[in-house]
N, C-alpha and C positions, 0 to 999 in steps of 0.2 A: 698481448698487453703493449704499449709502446714503450719502448725503451728511450727515454727521454736524454740518458747520460752520454756523453761520450767521454772518451780518454782525455783529450787536452782540454784546454781552456776553452769555454765558449763565451757567452755575449758576457760583457760588463757585471751584468745583473744576476746572468746564472751563473757566475764564477763558484757560486757555493754549489753548485748540482756538479761542474764540472761538463756538465752537458748543459609571314603576310599572307590560302588561295586567297586571292584579291577579292575583296569585299563589293562587289560591285554596286553603286549606288541604284536605285530602281529609277528608271527614265520616269518623266512624269508623263502622265498619261495624257495623249493629245486626244482630240477628237478625231473617230474614226473618219475616213474618207469614203466618200460613197462610192468609189472605184476600188476594187478587190481587186488584188495583185494574182495572177494565177500562180506565182510561185512562193512556197510558204517561206515567212522569213525565220533562220535560226535562232533560236534562245540564245542571247549573250552568253550567259552561263554554261550553255552545253560548247561554244565554241571556246570556253576558258579552258574545260574540262579537255577539250579534243586538242588544245595547245598543249598544254601541260604532260600528256601522255605522249606525244609525240615528241617530248622534250625529256621524256623520264627513262632513262637508260633501262630501268626494271621493266620497260615494257617491250624493250628491245632484244633484252635476254633472255629467253624463255628457259624454263625447266629441263625442257627436252635437250638443249644445249649443255645446260651444266651439268645435268646428270651423266652424260655421257662423258664430259670433260674429266669428272672425277671417277668415273668407273674405270676409265684408261690409265689414269695416275697412278689408282689402285692396283692394278696391272704391272702399270711399270714396277711398282714399289715391290709388289711380289715377285718378279723376274728379278730385278737387281739384288735383292735380299738371297733370292735360293742361287746366284752365282756367288755371292760373297761366301754362302757357307760353302758350297763345293769345291771353292778355291781354298777356303779353309780347311776342309778335310783332307784337299790333296797335298797340304804344305802347311801343317800343324804349325811350325817353327815360325813362319812367314812374319817377319818384324813389324809388318802392317797390321797384322791383327792385334797387336797391342794396344792399337789406337783407337779401335771400333769402336768402344764406347763415348771417345771424345769427338766422333764425327757428327756434323751438323744433322737435324732431326731430319728427317728424309718426309716426315709425316704434315710437318707445318704446312699450309696452302697460302699461296701468297697470288696476290691479285696485280697485276701487272699494267696499270696504265698509260696509255700513250699519247700523247695532246699532241695539236697541229702546229702550236706554237710553243714558245718556253712557258713553263709553269710560272716562273719568277724570274724577273731580271736583276736581281742581287741576292745575295746570301741573305737565308730566313733561318732564323732561329726560335721560332714560335709555331709550335708543330699544331697541325688542323686535325681536329679530333671529327669522328664519325661515328655516330651512335650505331650500336650493331643490334641485332634482334638477338645472338646467343653471344656473350661475353667469351673472347678469347681467354681471359685471366682465371685461374682458378684460386680458390682461398687459400691453397699451400703457399702461395708467393711471399716474397721478403720485399716490403718496400723502405725506401729511405725518403724522409719527408725535411727539407729546405728550410727554414723559415728568415726572416727579418729579424736583426738584432732588437734587444729591448723589445719583442712581443711576450715574451714570456718573463714576467718579473719578480716572480715568489714561488717558493717551494711549493704554496697550495696550490698556484696554479698548474705546476709540473703533475703535482698529484691527482688533479683531474685528469691532465691529460692521459694518464697512465689508467685511470680506471674508466677512461671513454671508450677504450677496446677500439680505438679506428683502424678501420678495415684494411690489412695487410702489414700496416705500417709498424715498424721494429725499432725504428731508430729515427729518433729527429736531431737536427743539427742546426745549430744559426748561423747565418753568414759568416759571421768571423771565424769561426773554428774551420770551416772550407778555405777561408783564405789565409789561414796558419797553420793550422794543425795538419791539413792534407793539401800544403802547397808543394809538397815536393814528389816528384812525380809517380815514384815509387809508393806513395800514400795514396796518391788519387787512381793508381792502377789498383792497391788492394780495396778502396773503397767501391769502384766500379765492379770489381768481383763478387764483391760482397752482399750485392742485392740484386734482383732481378727488375725491379722498375726505380724511378726516382720522382718523385714530386718535388715541385718547387712553388714557396709563395709566390704567385705572380706579380707584386710588387719590385721582387728582385731578381725577375727571369733576365733582365738586360746585362747582368752583370755575371751570368751563368757563361757563358762561352770562353772569356778570359779566367774566370774562377776555377772552371772545370776542365776546360781545354777539348781538342783534339778526340783526345780516346772515348769519351764521352758519344762526341756529336758525328762520329764516326761510324758510331754502332745504332742499333737500336735504343739503348739506354740514355738516349736524351731525355733531360729533365721536362715533367708533363706539366704546365702551369695549374695552378689551382688557387681560388680565393681560398683565405684562412679566417678573414673579418669582414662584417657586413656592409653596406655602401654607408649607414647611418654613423658606423662607430670604425675606422679603419686603424685605429690605435689598439684595439683589444681583440685578443683571439677568440672566434667565435668557434666553436664546439659542432655546433650544428651545423654550421656552415660548412667547415672544414669536412665533417663528415659526409652531407650530402656530393660536395665536389670528388670526395673521393670514390663515392658510389658511380658516379656520373662518369668517370674519368676511366674506371676501371671495367666500365661496362660497355667503352668504346675502342674503335682503334683509331691509330695517328700516323702522320708521316711530317715531314720537314719538305716544303715545295722548292723541288732542286730547280736550280739554274740549267734545267735542258727540259727534254720533253716526256721524260720516261720516270714514273715513279710506282715503286712496290710498295703493296699493303698490305698487311697479314689480317686473314679475313677467318683464321680456325684452323683444324687439323684433321687427317684421314683418320679416326680413330670412332671408339665405342662411346666418345663424348658427345659427339658432333652426328646428328641425324643428316640425311640429305636435304631433309626440309630446312636445317640450319643453316646449312651451308651456302644453299640458293639465296636462302634470305639474307646472309650476311652479303653474299655477293651483290645482289641487286641493292642494298642498302649503300654498299660503297662505289658502287657504278651510277646510284639515282644521286650521289651527292657531287657530281662533275654536270655540266652543261654538254650535253650528248651533242651539240653543235659542233664543240671544239675538240673532241674526241676524235683519235685518229683508229685506234684499236685497244680492245680489252681483251690481256689472253690469264691462263690461269694456270701454275706452276707449283713446285716444290724446289727445295734447294738444289736438290741434282738430277730433277726430269728436264725433259725440253718445255718448253710454254705452250701450250695449247690453246687457239684464237677462240674466243666466246662472241666477239662483237670487230667489225670492219669497217668501216664507215664508206657510205656510197657517194658522197661528196668532199673530197679531198679539199677544195679550193673554192673560194667564196668570190664573186665577182669582185670584192674590195680586195682581195689578193691579187688580181691580176695587173701586171704593172702595165699602164698603157704609155708606149714612147711615143713622145711629141716630137715634131720636128723642131730642132734649134732654131729663136729667129736670127735672120740675117738681115743684112743692109739689102735693101732692093732684090730680096728675095733668093737672093745667090746661097748657097749651100756651101757646105765645106767640104773642100776634096779629101779623099780617103787617106792622104799623107798627114792634113792636120787635125783629121779628126783623131788619128793615132797620135800625133804629138800630143793634143788635148788629154789622153788619157795616159802615154806616158812620160812626156817632156815635164821638165821641171817648169817653173811658173814665169822664170825670165825668160825661158827660151820661147815659150808660147806666147809670151805678150809680144815679143821682136818679131816674128813671125806674120800671127793673126793679125796683131796690132797693125802692122806695116800695112798688111793687104788690106784690113777695112777701113786704114785711113785712106787708101789709093781708090777705092772704091767711093767712097765720100766726096774726094774732090772730081772724081771720074762724074759723078750723077750729078753735083755742084754746078759743072762745066754746060751738063747736057741741058739743064733749067734756064742757065744764064743763055743758051744759045737761043733755046724755043722762044723766050720772051722778046729778045733781039729781031725776029723774024715777024 
């Protein structure tokens, strides 16, 4: 049951509550030529399929490779667990053992994708979602939904939301409550630790970085955008649309495109809930969401394990990436000396203008004099 009532004041109205495979058009049939070609022509649709397979990472990362990587990670986790147990038995009063339960989960699998170029040229706050074969979220997680103000206008609407039993949603907060009640850092930190996931009305997604702060965006609990209304009526809450959006988000994994070349994406866990087939399909679902021609490497790891390679590109650079140095145009084809080239790179603009500009001026005058002499002769 979704708890829509927050401790502090909500929106003004809720104060009572306080809370495309490209379809190729068939070519027009032309009259067959009398001469038959010796080489059979390939079907255009077959060519499209081949191209798709070449650009799809799921055809590059084989199940044999992923199975071996997962097997090695399982062995690594077992060895590390055995070492910890042996150390604990030898030194039961060790202070580090008090925090064993708070350590990060070693069973969570992460796919590390390294791109050839930056994934984003500026900070991104809108996550990218990838549909998985098997969800990494279970029904026991608690989530919080942040909606725009004035969307819930009456107690009857609140009762309908509570009766809808939205998946995993245990509390709904209006934006005004986030800006007022949860403005202090301590309150935001408390909110961050109270839920496993955060969903936000996509209409107010752009306000989340300033409203929630770094504590949310520096972890994996950044808010996931969902549509809460229909395209025909954006001013009223649609429980059907919201429920479908929540189900879609829960069955997907997500990441924020970084201003760098490497991104880590959760794809499952090494436990009884995920079979090898589940993990293989999740890995391929994530890998195939990228353009494989732009990917440098794909690796698999847990929170504490080494990263095991699943894929390496054969072609690191394209022809477009090769810088061709062209000779600088100079008067009369004369090139600059080594000193002058160094001056261009290191010297200030004023000094460069004085030295090189003077030289070029002298050459122009000399060239002009030479032309005059030839004409006189």
